[in-house]
PyMOL Python script that loads the backbone (N, CA, C, O; Angstrom):
from pymol import cmd

cmd.read_pdbstr("""\
ATOM      1  N   MET A   1     -88.103 -47.090 -91.063  1.00  0.00           N
ATOM      2  CA  MET A   1     -88.103 -47.312 -89.545  1.00  0.00           C
ATOM      3  C   MET A   1     -89.442 -47.003 -89.194  1.00  0.00           C
ATOM      4  O   MET A   1     -90.021 -46.153 -89.870  1.00  0.00           O
ATOM      5  N   THR A   2     -90.156 -47.664 -88.050  1.00  0.00           N
ATOM      6  CA  THR A   2     -91.422 -47.435 -87.645  1.00  0.00           C
ATOM      7  C   THR A   2     -91.358 -46.667 -86.147  1.00  0.00           C
ATOM      8  O   THR A   2     -90.709 -47.006 -85.157  1.00  0.00           O
ATOM      9  N   MET A   3     -92.218 -45.564 -86.319  1.00  0.00           N
ATOM     10  CA  MET A   3     -92.121 -44.852 -84.907  1.00  0.00           C
ATOM     11  C   MET A   3     -92.920 -45.755 -83.855  1.00  0.00           C
ATOM     12  O   MET A   3     -93.847 -46.530 -84.092  1.00  0.00           O
ATOM     13  N   ILE A   4     -92.433 -45.509 -82.865  1.00  0.00           N
ATOM     14  CA  ILE A   4     -92.863 -46.561 -81.408  1.00  0.00           C
ATOM     15  C   ILE A   4     -92.889 -45.310 -80.492  1.00  0.00           C
ATOM     16  O   ILE A   4     -92.244 -44.290 -80.734  1.00  0.00           O
ATOM     17  N   SER A   5     -93.717 -45.490 -79.388  1.00  0.00           N
ATOM     18  CA  SER A   5     -93.557 -44.683 -78.190  1.00  0.00           C
ATOM     19  C   SER A   5     -93.249 -45.617 -76.906  1.00  0.00           C
ATOM     20  O   SER A   5     -93.856 -46.656 -76.646  1.00  0.00           O
ATOM     21  N   LEU A   6     -92.145 -45.029 -76.115  1.00  0.00           N
ATOM     22  CA  LEU A   6     -91.663 -45.729 -75.253  1.00  0.00           C
ATOM     23  C   LEU A   6     -91.511 -45.112 -73.916  1.00  0.00           C
ATOM     24  O   LEU A   6     -90.869 -44.062 -73.942  1.00  0.00           O
ATOM     25  N   ARG A   7     -92.015 -45.563 -72.541  1.00  0.00           N
ATOM     26  CA  ARG A   7     -92.008 -45.078 -71.418  1.00  0.00           C
ATOM     27  C   ARG A   7     -90.542 -45.270 -70.579  1.00  0.00           C
ATOM     28  O   ARG A   7     -90.294 -46.363 -70.070  1.00  0.00           O
ATOM     29  N   ILE A   8     -89.621 -44.177 -70.473  1.00  0.00           N
ATOM     30  CA  ILE A   8     -88.309 -44.444 -69.748  1.00  0.00           C
ATOM     31  C   ILE A   8     -88.326 -43.747 -68.526  1.00  0.00           C
ATOM     32  O   ILE A   8     -88.692 -42.578 -68.646  1.00  0.00           O
ATOM     33  N   PRO A   9     -88.013 -44.143 -67.278  1.00  0.00           N
ATOM     34  CA  PRO A   9     -87.848 -43.491 -66.433  1.00  0.00           C
ATOM     35  C   PRO A   9     -87.089 -42.232 -66.446  1.00  0.00           C
ATOM     36  O   PRO A   9     -86.085 -42.409 -67.136  1.00  0.00           O
ATOM     37  N   GLU A  10     -87.143 -40.925 -65.934  1.00  0.00           N
ATOM     38  CA  GLU A  10     -86.670 -39.773 -66.333  1.00  0.00           C
ATOM     39  C   GLU A  10     -85.013 -39.838 -66.019  1.00  0.00           C
ATOM     40  O   GLU A  10     -84.131 -39.297 -66.688  1.00  0.00           O
ATOM     41  N   ASP A  11     -84.854 -40.632 -64.842  1.00  0.00           N
ATOM     42  CA  ASP A  11     -83.465 -40.697 -64.469  1.00  0.00           C
ATOM     43  C   ASP A  11     -82.541 -41.307 -65.518  1.00  0.00           C
ATOM     44  O   ASP A  11     -81.378 -40.939 -65.683  1.00  0.00           O
ATOM     45  N   VAL A  12     -83.186 -42.330 -66.256  1.00  0.00           N
ATOM     46  CA  VAL A  12     -82.341 -43.230 -67.275  1.00  0.00           C
ATOM     47  C   VAL A  12     -82.192 -42.420 -68.284  1.00  0.00           C
ATOM     48  O   VAL A  12     -81.075 -42.299 -68.788  1.00  0.00           O
ATOM     49  N   LEU A  13     -83.443 -41.610 -68.840  1.00  0.00           N
ATOM     50  CA  LEU A  13     -83.235 -40.830 -69.986  1.00  0.00           C
ATOM     51  C   LEU A  13     -82.321 -39.611 -69.876  1.00  0.00           C
ATOM     52  O   LEU A  13     -81.871 -39.075 -70.889  1.00  0.00           O
ATOM     53  N   GLU A  14     -82.061 -39.197 -68.705  1.00  0.00           N
ATOM     54  CA  GLU A  14     -81.000 -38.022 -68.342  1.00  0.00           C
ATOM     55  C   GLU A  14     -79.659 -38.679 -68.293  1.00  0.00           C
ATOM     56  O   GLU A  14     -78.666 -37.962 -68.420  1.00  0.00           O
ATOM     57  N   ASP A  15     -79.513 -40.073 -68.109  1.00  0.00           N
ATOM     58  CA  ASP A  15     -78.145 -40.770 -68.219  1.00  0.00           C
ATOM     59  C   ASP A  15     -78.006 -40.901 -69.692  1.00  0.00           C
ATOM     60  O   ASP A  15     -76.907 -40.754 -70.227  1.00  0.00           O
ATOM     61  N   LEU A  16     -79.203 -41.202 -70.441  1.00  0.00           N
ATOM     62  CA  LEU A  16     -78.623 -41.832 -71.826  1.00  0.00           C
ATOM     63  C   LEU A  16     -78.422 -40.245 -72.698  1.00  0.00           C
ATOM     64  O   LEU A  16     -77.875 -40.259 -73.800  1.00  0.00           O
ATOM     65  N   LYS A  17     -78.919 -38.911 -72.084  1.00  0.00           N
ATOM     66  CA  LYS A  17     -78.566 -37.971 -72.893  1.00  0.00           C
ATOM     67  C   LYS A  17     -77.227 -37.352 -72.516  1.00  0.00           C
ATOM     68  O   LYS A  17     -76.611 -36.657 -73.324  1.00  0.00           O
ATOM     69  N   LEU A  18     -76.734 -37.626 -71.178  1.00  0.00           N
ATOM     70  CA  LEU A  18     -75.179 -37.649 -70.804  1.00  0.00           C
ATOM     71  C   LEU A  18     -74.554 -38.514 -71.769  1.00  0.00           C
ATOM     72  O   LEU A  18     -73.878 -37.999 -72.660  1.00  0.00           O
ATOM     73  N   VAL A  19     -74.674 -39.602 -71.715  1.00  0.00           N
ATOM     74  CA  VAL A  19     -73.647 -40.857 -72.411  1.00  0.00           C
ATOM     75  C   VAL A  19     -73.592 -40.899 -73.814  1.00  0.00           C
ATOM     76  O   VAL A  19     -72.589 -41.376 -74.346  1.00  0.00           O
ATOM     77  N   ALA A  20     -74.677 -40.399 -74.606  1.00  0.00           N
ATOM     78  CA  ALA A  20     -74.665 -40.501 -76.133  1.00  0.00           C
ATOM     79  C   ALA A  20     -73.521 -39.609 -76.738  1.00  0.00           C
ATOM     80  O   ALA A  20     -72.655 -40.112 -77.452  1.00  0.00           O
ATOM     81  N   PRO A  21     -73.545 -38.177 -76.411  1.00  0.00           N
ATOM     82  CA  PRO A  21     -72.367 -37.782 -77.058  1.00  0.00           C
ATOM     83  C   PRO A  21     -71.054 -38.229 -76.600  1.00  0.00           C
ATOM     84  O   PRO A  21     -70.135 -38.088 -77.407  1.00  0.00           O
ATOM     85  N   ARG A  22     -70.822 -38.674 -75.611  1.00  0.00           N
ATOM     86  CA  ARG A  22     -69.533 -39.025 -75.178  1.00  0.00           C
ATOM     87  C   ARG A  22     -69.135 -40.406 -75.866  1.00  0.00           C
ATOM     88  O   ARG A  22     -67.931 -40.618 -76.007  1.00  0.00           O
ATOM     89  N   LEU A  23     -69.916 -41.224 -76.242  1.00  0.00           N
ATOM     90  CA  LEU A  23     -69.793 -42.554 -77.038  1.00  0.00           C
ATOM     91  C   LEU A  23     -69.839 -42.273 -78.574  1.00  0.00           C
ATOM     92  O   LEU A  23     -69.668 -43.186 -79.382  1.00  0.00           O
ATOM     93  N   GLY A  24     -70.104 -40.819 -79.002  1.00  0.00           N
ATOM     94  CA  GLY A  24     -70.113 -40.481 -80.345  1.00  0.00           C
ATOM     95  C   GLY A  24     -71.415 -40.840 -81.126  1.00  0.00           C
ATOM     96  O   GLY A  24     -71.418 -41.208 -82.301  1.00  0.00           O
ATOM     97  N   PHE A  25     -72.485 -40.696 -80.367  1.00  0.00           N
ATOM     98  CA  PHE A  25     -73.810 -40.724 -80.902  1.00  0.00           C
ATOM     99  C   PHE A  25     -74.534 -39.251 -81.185  1.00  0.00           C
ATOM    100  O   PHE A  25     -74.193 -38.381 -80.384  1.00  0.00           O
ATOM    101  N   SER A  26     -75.199 -38.970 -81.900  1.00  0.00           N
ATOM    102  CA  SER A  26     -75.900 -37.376 -81.990  1.00  0.00           C
ATOM    103  C   SER A  26     -76.914 -37.290 -81.149  1.00  0.00           C
ATOM    104  O   SER A  26     -77.426 -36.180 -81.007  1.00  0.00           O
ATOM    105  N   GLY A  27     -77.292 -38.108 -80.611  1.00  0.00           N
ATOM    106  CA  GLY A  27     -78.655 -37.902 -79.581  1.00  0.00           C
ATOM    107  C   GLY A  27     -78.978 -39.443 -78.978  1.00  0.00           C
ATOM    108  O   GLY A  27     -78.697 -40.512 -79.520  1.00  0.00           O
ATOM    109  N   TYR A  28     -79.586 -39.247 -77.820  1.00  0.00           N
ATOM    110  CA  TYR A  28     -80.001 -40.372 -77.106  1.00  0.00           C
ATOM    111  C   TYR A  28     -80.825 -41.407 -77.734  1.00  0.00           C
ATOM    112  O   TYR A  28     -80.766 -42.586 -77.387  1.00  0.00           O
ATOM    113  N   GLN A  29     -81.600 -40.965 -78.666  1.00  0.00           N
ATOM    114  CA  GLN A  29     -82.371 -41.871 -79.605  1.00  0.00           C
ATOM    115  C   GLN A  29     -81.569 -42.972 -80.525  1.00  0.00           C
ATOM    116  O   GLN A  29     -81.911 -44.147 -80.663  1.00  0.00           O
ATOM    117  N   PRO A  30     -80.575 -42.418 -81.048  1.00  0.00           N
ATOM    118  CA  PRO A  30     -79.825 -43.533 -81.851  1.00  0.00           C
ATOM    119  C   PRO A  30     -78.783 -44.367 -80.801  1.00  0.00           C
ATOM    120  O   PRO A  30     -78.145 -45.353 -81.171  1.00  0.00           O
ATOM    121  N   LEU A  31     -78.722 -43.828 -79.485  1.00  0.00           N
ATOM    122  CA  LEU A  31     -78.035 -44.841 -78.587  1.00  0.00           C
ATOM    123  C   LEU A  31     -78.954 -45.781 -78.216  1.00  0.00           C
ATOM    124  O   LEU A  31     -78.524 -46.935 -78.197  1.00  0.00           O
ATOM    125  N   ILE A  32     -80.272 -45.591 -77.870  1.00  0.00           N
ATOM    126  CA  ILE A  32     -81.229 -46.461 -77.456  1.00  0.00           C
ATOM    127  C   ILE A  32     -81.387 -47.482 -78.780  1.00  0.00           C
ATOM    128  O   ILE A  32     -81.686 -48.642 -78.499  1.00  0.00           O
ATOM    129  N   ARG A  33     -81.261 -47.240 -79.809  1.00  0.00           N
ATOM    130  CA  ARG A  33     -81.527 -48.220 -81.055  1.00  0.00           C
ATOM    131  C   ARG A  33     -80.383 -49.051 -80.918  1.00  0.00           C
ATOM    132  O   ARG A  33     -80.510 -50.270 -80.801  1.00  0.00           O
ATOM    133  N   ALA A  34     -79.224 -48.465 -80.923  1.00  0.00           N
ATOM    134  CA  ALA A  34     -77.937 -49.084 -80.753  1.00  0.00           C
ATOM    135  C   ALA A  34     -77.933 -50.246 -79.615  1.00  0.00           C
ATOM    136  O   ALA A  34     -77.455 -51.349 -79.882  1.00  0.00           O
ATOM    137  N   TYR A  35     -78.488 -49.957 -78.329  1.00  0.00           N
ATOM    138  CA  TYR A  35     -78.740 -50.863 -77.430  1.00  0.00           C
ATOM    139  C   TYR A  35     -79.756 -52.016 -77.672  1.00  0.00           C
ATOM    140  O   TYR A  35     -79.675 -53.188 -77.304  1.00  0.00           O
ATOM    141  N   ILE A  36     -80.592 -51.480 -78.281  1.00  0.00           N
ATOM    142  CA  ILE A  36     -81.551 -52.457 -78.474  1.00  0.00           C
ATOM    143  C   ILE A  36     -81.003 -53.486 -79.500  1.00  0.00           C
ATOM    144  O   ILE A  36     -81.163 -54.696 -79.341  1.00  0.00           O
ATOM    145  N   GLY A  37     -80.364 -52.958 -80.538  1.00  0.00           N
ATOM    146  CA  GLY A  37     -80.014 -53.800 -81.640  1.00  0.00           C
ATOM    147  C   GLY A  37     -78.760 -54.609 -80.933  1.00  0.00           C
ATOM    148  O   GLY A  37     -78.624 -55.759 -81.352  1.00  0.00           O
ATOM    149  N   GLN A  38     -77.849 -54.189 -79.949  1.00  0.00           N
ATOM    150  CA  GLN A  38     -76.905 -55.218 -79.582  1.00  0.00           C
ATOM    151  C   GLN A  38     -77.514 -56.262 -79.025  1.00  0.00           C
ATOM    152  O   GLN A  38     -77.203 -57.411 -79.339  1.00  0.00           O
ATOM    153  N   GLY A  39     -78.483 -55.980 -78.105  1.00  0.00           N
ATOM    154  CA  GLY A  39     -79.041 -56.750 -77.037  1.00  0.00           C
ATOM    155  C   GLY A  39     -79.955 -57.886 -77.975  1.00  0.00           C
ATOM    156  O   GLY A  39     -80.198 -59.033 -77.600  1.00  0.00           O
ATOM    157  N   LEU A  40     -80.327 -57.379 -79.071  1.00  0.00           N
ATOM    158  CA  LEU A  40     -81.123 -58.457 -79.714  1.00  0.00           C
ATOM    159  C   LEU A  40     -80.332 -59.327 -80.435  1.00  0.00           C
ATOM    160  O   LEU A  40     -80.551 -60.538 -80.433  1.00  0.00           O
ATOM    161  N   ARG A  41     -79.300 -58.741 -81.139  1.00  0.00           N
ATOM    162  CA  ARG A  41     -78.271 -59.963 -81.764  1.00  0.00           C
ATOM    163  C   ARG A  41     -77.738 -60.741 -80.804  1.00  0.00           C
ATOM    164  O   ARG A  41     -77.539 -61.902 -81.164  1.00  0.00           O
ATOM    165  N   GLU A  42     -77.382 -60.415 -79.465  1.00  0.00           N
ATOM    166  CA  GLU A  42     -77.046 -61.318 -78.514  1.00  0.00           C
ATOM    167  C   GLU A  42     -77.944 -62.428 -78.056  1.00  0.00           C
ATOM    168  O   GLU A  42     -77.686 -63.619 -77.880  1.00  0.00           O
ATOM    169  N   ASP A  43     -79.030 -61.772 -77.908  1.00  0.00           N
ATOM    170  CA  ASP A  43     -80.414 -63.046 -77.587  1.00  0.00           C
ATOM    171  C   ASP A  43     -80.222 -63.839 -78.883  1.00  0.00           C
ATOM    172  O   ASP A  43     -79.901 -65.023 -78.786  1.00  0.00           O
ATOM    173  N   LEU A  44     -80.364 -63.371 -79.894  1.00  0.00           N
ATOM    174  CA  LEU A  44     -80.743 -64.206 -81.250  1.00  0.00           C
ATOM    175  C   LEU A  44     -79.462 -65.213 -81.597  1.00  0.00           C
ATOM    176  O   LEU A  44     -79.601 -66.301 -82.157  1.00  0.00           O
ATOM    177  N   ALA A  45     -78.154 -64.638 -81.152  1.00  0.00           N
ATOM    178  CA  ALA A  45     -77.347 -65.602 -81.232  1.00  0.00           C
ATOM    179  C   ALA A  45     -77.180 -66.770 -80.229  1.00  0.00           C
ATOM    180  O   ALA A  45     -76.918 -67.937 -80.522  1.00  0.00           O
ATOM    181  N   ARG A  46     -77.375 -66.258 -79.006  1.00  0.00           N
ATOM    182  CA  ARG A  46     -77.825 -67.456 -78.045  1.00  0.00           C
ATOM    183  C   ARG A  46     -78.749 -68.251 -78.041  1.00  0.00           C
ATOM    184  O   ARG A  46     -78.632 -69.337 -77.473  1.00  0.00           O
ATOM    185  N   LEU A  47     -79.836 -67.894 -78.655  1.00  0.00           N
ATOM    186  CA  LEU A  47     -81.180 -69.084 -78.998  1.00  0.00           C
ATOM    187  C   LEU A  47     -80.578 -69.542 -80.066  1.00  0.00           C
ATOM    188  O   LEU A  47     -80.815 -70.743 -80.196  1.00  0.00           O
ATOM    189  N   GLU A  48     -79.651 -68.959 -81.198  1.00  0.00           N
ATOM    190  CA  GLU A  48     -79.434 -70.099 -82.099  1.00  0.00           C
ATOM    191  C   GLU A  48     -78.454 -71.194 -81.897  1.00  0.00           C
ATOM    192  O   GLU A  48     -78.371 -72.197 -82.607  1.00  0.00           O
ATOM    193  N   ASN A  49     -77.673 -70.895 -80.799  1.00  0.00           N
ATOM    194  CA  ASN A  49     -76.647 -71.718 -80.219  1.00  0.00           C
ATOM    195  C   ASN A  49     -77.452 -72.952 -79.228  1.00  0.00           C
ATOM    196  O   ASN A  49     -77.152 -74.136 -79.082  1.00  0.00           O
ATOM    197  N   ASP A  50     -78.209 -72.414 -78.828  1.00  0.00           N
ATOM    198  CA  ASP A  50     -79.078 -73.314 -77.745  1.00  0.00           C
ATOM    199  C   ASP A  50     -79.959 -74.249 -78.726  1.00  0.00           C
ATOM    200  O   ASP A  50     -80.165 -75.368 -78.255  1.00  0.00           O
ATOM    201  N   THR A  51     -80.429 -74.042 -79.796  1.00  0.00           N
ATOM    202  CA  THR A  51     -81.111 -74.772 -80.567  1.00  0.00           C
ATOM    203  C   THR A  51     -80.172 -75.794 -81.429  1.00  0.00           C
ATOM    204  O   THR A  51     -80.610 -76.869 -81.839  1.00  0.00           O
ATOM    205  N   GLU A  52     -79.007 -75.407 -81.632  1.00  0.00           N
ATOM    206  CA  GLU A  52     -77.771 -76.346 -82.406  1.00  0.00           C
ATOM    207  C   GLU A  52     -77.464 -77.628 -81.602  1.00  0.00           C
ATOM    208  O   GLU A  52     -77.249 -78.718 -82.132  1.00  0.00           O
ATOM    209  N   CYS A  53     -77.462 -77.366 -80.098  1.00  0.00           N
ATOM    210  CA  CYS A  53     -76.940 -78.493 -79.198  1.00  0.00           C
ATOM    211  C   CYS A  53     -78.022 -79.684 -79.112  1.00  0.00           C
ATOM    212  O   CYS A  53     -77.787 -80.684 -78.434  1.00  0.00           O
TER     213      CYS A  53
END
""", "prot")
cmd.dss("prot")
cmd.show_as("cartoon", "prot")
cmd.util.cbc("prot")
cmd.orient("prot")
């Protein structure tokens, strides 16, 4: 993995910290990675479908 720095509004970070354990994540950083991965996969699939038409 590569380390990056990301600026996130404090209220969003606090919400991530609250939601993460409720969704079974060990902390907010794995949850952020999951959200990014999920969004990326959706966009890639959409872009692949757009090019097939």
